[in-house]
C-alpha positions, -999 to +999 in steps of 0.1 A: +000+000+001+014+033-011+017+064+014-011+080-007-034+053-002-029+054+036-032+092+036-067+090+019-079+060+041-067+081+073-086+111+060-116+093+053-116+078+089-108+110+108-136+126+089-160+100+099-151+097+133-153+137+137-188+135+124-197+109+151-180+127+177-193+162+170-229+173+168-231+205+151-257+227+165-256+254+139-284+251+110-276+251+074-275+281+054-308+294+041-315+318+010-326+349+026-351+374+010-336+402-011-331+439+005-351+465-009-331+494-019-350+521-001-330+551+008-315+574-019-282+589-007-274+616-034-249+632-013-224+601-014-214+608-051-191+638-039-179+622-007-152+603-026-139+635-045-111+656-030-132+683-021-156+694+010-191+679+010-206+715+022-239+716+005-264+740+021-301+737+017-326+760+018-342+762+054-379+764+062-398+762+093-418+730+101-443+724+130-427+700+152-445+686+183-427+672+213-435+639+233-420+631+269-438+598+265-417+586+238-385+585+260-381+545+261-392+530+227-415+500+233-405+465+222-412+457+186-442+435+181-434+402+166-457+378+148-451+345+159-465+329+126-441+350+106-409+348+129-386+329+107-395+350+077-389+382+095-360+373+114-335+350+093-316+344+126-349+331+145-338+294+142-302+302+154-315+320+183-338+292+192-311+265+192-289+289+210-318+289+239-321+253+239-283+247+241-283+271+272-314+255+287-300+219+284-265+225+294-250+240+324-246+225+356-279+215+368-290+180+376-297+159+346-309+124+362-298+092+359-304+087+322-286+120+315-256+106+337-257+073+315-258+092+283-227+111+293-208+083+303-216+065+272-205+097+251-173+098+269-165+062+263-173+067+227-150+098+226-123+078+243-122+051+216-123+077+187-093+094+203-074+062+208-082+052+169-070+085+159-039+083+178-029+051+160-039+067+127-019+096+135+013+072+143+007+053+110+005+085+089+037+099+107+058+068+099+049+065+064+054+102+058+090+098+073+097+067+048+082+088+017+105+119+027+134+093+030+129+079-004+121+113-019+157+126-006+174+098-020+160+100-056+173+137-054+207+128-046+209+104-074+194+127-100+223+153-096+217+188-107+188+181-134+163+199-112+170+236-112+152+266-096+130+289-114+147+317-135+148+352-123+127+362-149+102+333-138+104+346-101+098+384-110+067+374-130+054+353-102+061+381-077+041+406-100+013+383-103+010+380-064+016+417-060+045+413-035+071+432-053+088+466-047+089+493-071+116+499-080+133+467-074+159+481-049+161+514-029+192+525-048+169+533-078+151+559-057+164+595-058+186+608-031+170+639-029+133+653-037+117+687-030+085+672-017+084+638+002+054+621+014+056+591+039+022+568+032+002+559+003-034+564+015-059+593+011-043+622+030-010+616+009-026+616-023-046+646-012-015+665-002-001+657-035-028+675-054-024+705-033+012+705-038+006+703-074-020+730-075+005+754-060+038+743-078+028+732-113+062+714-118+066+700-085+084+665-082+069+645-054+080+611-042+057+589-022+069+562+000+045+535+008+048+500+025+020+488+005+022+471-031-003+494-046-009+527-059-030+550-036-065+539-030-095+549-008-110+526+018-146+534+026-159+514-005-140+482+008-169+477+034-197+497+015-200+497-023-178+472-035-202+446-021-232+458-036-217+460-074-223+430-095-191+416-107-197+381-116-172+356-116-143+383-117-115+377-091-101+400-084-125+426-099-106+448-123-095+479-108-119+476-080-147+495-099-178+500-080-209+518-084-219+546-062-254+553-047-263+576-076-253+552-101-222+566-113-193+543-114-156+547-104-126+528-095-112+523-060-080+538-072-074+578-073-057+575-107-046+547-131-013+534-133-002+556-162-006+588-142+023+579-121+058+586-130+085+558-124+107+566-095+139+562-115+126+589-140+112+614-116+142+636-114+143+640-154+106+648-156+105+682-170+068+689-157+073+670-128+047+645-113+043+622-087+062+587-080+054+558-060+081+538-042+060+507-033+069+483-008+092+501+012+089+515+049+107+543+066+126+537+099+136+573+111+131+611+100+159+635+110+139+667+110+170+690+116+190+674+088+158+668+066+168+632+058+146+600+057+162+568+064+146+536+050+144+502+069+175+491+047+195+521+057+189+540+024+188+580+030+167+603+011+170+640+015+140+664+014+128+704+015+096+695+030+082+662+042+046+647+053+041+619+075+005+602+064+013+568+076-026+561+087-032+535+111-031+496+113-060+474+123-060+461+157-061+420+166-072+405+197-047+388+219-063+355+217-059+354+181-024+370+179-010+344+201-030+313+189-014+287+170-011+289+132-038+266+126-062+289+142-045+321+129-050+309+092-087+313+100-086+348+115-082+380+093-084+420+099-102+438+071-082+468+058-070+464+021-083+450-013-064+417-009-085+413+026-116+422+004-106+395-021-101+369+003-134+375+022-153+376-011-140+342-020-153+328+013-184+345+008-189+330-029-179+296-016-210+296+008-187+298+037-201+310+075-184+344+084-181+359+120-174+395+125-160+405+157-167+441+166-198+466+162-179+499+151-181+514+116-162+487+096-178+460+115-214+470+113-209+481+076-191+447+068-217+427+086-246+443+065-227+442+031-219+404+036-253+397+044-266+413+017-241+396-005-247+364+009-284+365-002-279+376-035-255+346-040-270+320-017-241+321+006-236+310+041-245+327+077-232+360+087-227+364+126-217+393+143-201+392+179-196+421+203-194+430+240-219+459+240-255+459+238-263+472+206-245+481+172-227+513+167-232+519+206-204+542+209-218+565+184-257+560+185-279+566+216-291+536+234-326+535+218-314+540+181-286+513+187-311+489+197-334+497+168-303+495+144-296+461+158-332+449+150-329+463+114-296+446+108-312+411+120-339+417+096-313+421+070-298+387+076-271+394+101-270+371+134-261+394+158-248+383+192-245+412+215-231+413+252-208+383+242-170+379+239-149+349+226-133+330+254-116+302+234-109+295+196-099+258+187-095+245+151-124+221+142-114+204+111-119+230+084-136+254+107-131+273+138-150+267+169-157+298+190-166+293+226-184+327+239-184+338+276-223+334+275-222+296+270-230+297+232-206+281+206-201+288+169-186+270+140-173+293+115-150+294+085-134+327+089-133+351+116-130+388+106-117+411+136-129+446+133-121+463+167-105+494+156-069+505+148-040+520+163-020+550+144+013+539+129+039+559+149+066+535+152+093+561+139+082+585+166+110+572+189+138+570+167+129+605+150+124+621+185+088+630+176+059+636+203+030+611+203-001+619+225-003+595+253-042+592+253-052+597+218-021+584+199-008+599+168+019+627+162+013+657+180+011+685+156+003+726+159-026+743+142-006+740+109-004+704+110+033+707+117+054+686+141+087+701+133+101+728+109+089+716+073+078+683+089+040+678+086+015+651+095-019+643+082-050+620+082-052+593+108-018+597+123-020+635+133-032+645+167-044+683+162-059+710+182-094+720+178-102+754+191-140+742+197-136+708+209-100+705+220-073+681+208-086+652+188-074+625+164-099+616+137-101+584+116-124+594+088-122+599+051-131+636+052-108+642+075-079+627+054-088+647+025-091+681+042-059+677+063-038+661+037-048+691+014-040+717+041-006+700+048+002+700+013-006+737+008+015+745+036+043+724+023+043+748-005+047+780+017+010+785+032+008+791+068-030+781+070-044+768+102-065+738+104-101+752+113-122+726+093-149+706+110-146+670+091-176+649+086-181+612+083-207+590+069-216+554+073-241+529+054-256+499+071-271+484+041-295+500+015-320+510+042-299+530+067-273+555+060-261+585+083-236+615+082-223+630+113-199+659+121-182+671+156-181+650+187-206+622+180-201+604+213-230+584+226-217+589+263-228+627+259-263+638+265-284+638+235-317+649+220-332+633+189-360+645+167-372+621+142-402+622+116-432+600+125-449+581+097-483+591+109-512+606+095-497+642+096-464+644+079-455+678+099-452+657+131-421+645+146-408+626+178-387+643+202-364+617+220-340+626+249-312+602+257-300+612+290-266+602+304-246+609+336-241+648+328-256+676+348-264+696+319-289+670+306-313+681+333-317+714+318-322+700+283-351+679+296-367+708+310-365+727+277-377+699+255-408+689+279-423+725+279-454+726+256-479+702+243-471+667+241-476+641+214-493+613+228-477+579+218-491+545+218-469+522+239-477+493+219-467+507+186-432+499+174-408+530+171-394+537+135-365+561+133-366+563+098-354+599+093-341+626+117-313+646+134-296+638+167-277+668+187-247+659+210-244+682+239-217+694+262-222+724+285-255+730+269-238+735+236-242+714+205-206+698+199-219+668+176-247+665+149-257+632+133-280+632+105-303+600+100-310+593+065-308+630+059-283+642+032-268+676+017-271+690+052-237+688+064-230+727+056-257+735+078-247+712+107-212+725+105-225+762+109-245+754+138-215+737+155-192+765+147-215+791+164-209+774+197-242+789+210-266+777+238-298+770+220-331+779+239-352+752+220-336+723+202-369+715+183-365+749+166-328+740+154-343+709+141-366+727+120-338+738+100-328+705+087-364+700+070-367+662+084-399+661+064-388+672+031 
């Protein structure tokens, strides 16, 4: 019997033994109903442009009634007969409840003890059988390796390695190749040097080129791609039909307005070869891909790469962005577990996760922030369109986006996501993760267990400041990021922009922002200051998020759920001019005054049995009775107005009057 026959036999027996020893409690994937594309997002077409999203609508007053009886939204009424259809995860939750009820430390009776003993005896026999098979397999493998070695020694030098040309071709296909091939091909001195290859870096280049038409800009990036934008990786790319195309060409996607564009800011032909940058008459931008900076000497204006190569500059920008976090239990796990765990940041991550979705695999998202919630909704939609597997979302908080949304809106959003097909598991964390054949078995701290094909960790990111120590640059201890002044300057002629910058906001204090709009605006300002301008950073950047086709929101300022909030929403009732004022009071002394202001006057009587519907509205975030943040829920083209209200820094008498300006009934 050959070693391959033994291997196949062992694999067959191991699989049968595993099926007998393990009872999987996860139901098979079901095809879910399609999501109706409801909400229109006319403003999202301009958010990926290198400009301000600052449109101002005409404001007219609307009659807005108040309600003190709508503070706590009643529970959604569920029709038992239609439970499985309205909640695709209803069977999953039922099995979870049955597992928790049947398990535990309660008395199981003599029959349960007998079954338990029989089960343990069966598992012991299976383990002994598997141990014998493993020993047989190991012996056969050693014998095969020894015979293989003998054949190679007798064959001489007939078997040769791949030629350099073939190795280069294979590296280009995989994308893991530096451009240029070695650092000595990079210019030794450039007028403008940018460290990083993301949104802030490319926005700075455009600003430099606008002020210096023949500017020669060198960009050093540790990625193997040209500059691209990240938001579509968790949003639009999953809603764009690209049948049987892997990877998607240029990562083209359709925006919410129907127009199409690429994930990359510019095509490959737009960039100059780094070796030809110095000879370019009209200047341009060259990208050194696959290189990392170890140190910046701000006094001598010299940058040192990891391999020791040095580059001089006249003005330099640090736009290194941030790196996704991973959980310690996964970071320290065995390789067999780590290969089933990934973070989500790059187009390569999108390609890998898309292959899992196309193969109808079960996917578990860890985290309830922007990327985690967006990705869960996008995957649920993608799985329904392609008949894919289950999508689970596990997080420790009580609801989705709980650090941004008030409690009532976070709970409502969680229910909406469950209706879209996401199996949401709140108030839970992963206790252990073990390899179970081709899947991972996740044991949660609430007693539940999951079998999943891939785990995607989306628990935030940390700014890339590794060069701060060798470069003698200050890093903010609480917020992270390089500390910069009002002109985004860390040292003379050394600027920082994007996620890695920690800047001072005259209205809201020192901040560090991780959003696309901030990267665009801060990168543009840094680029202008690199050409000689001395402009301070005074822009209130915005952010947006899409949770499937039905929910989209935009925010500006300090949008923090720990602050007291006042929400005004349009009610789908007989009169379109009525709205629901909702106050979410946290532990803040100023919230008492807000509550008094919002309850004076007539009230709108609410039916306690009627399910809430937060289809469209505006939420004000307060600090010391002043508006410091505004969230526009399914309201678009109003960010300019929200920015103006925050910049006024006023103490408003009645926030209902302020809400009228946003025309939530329009």
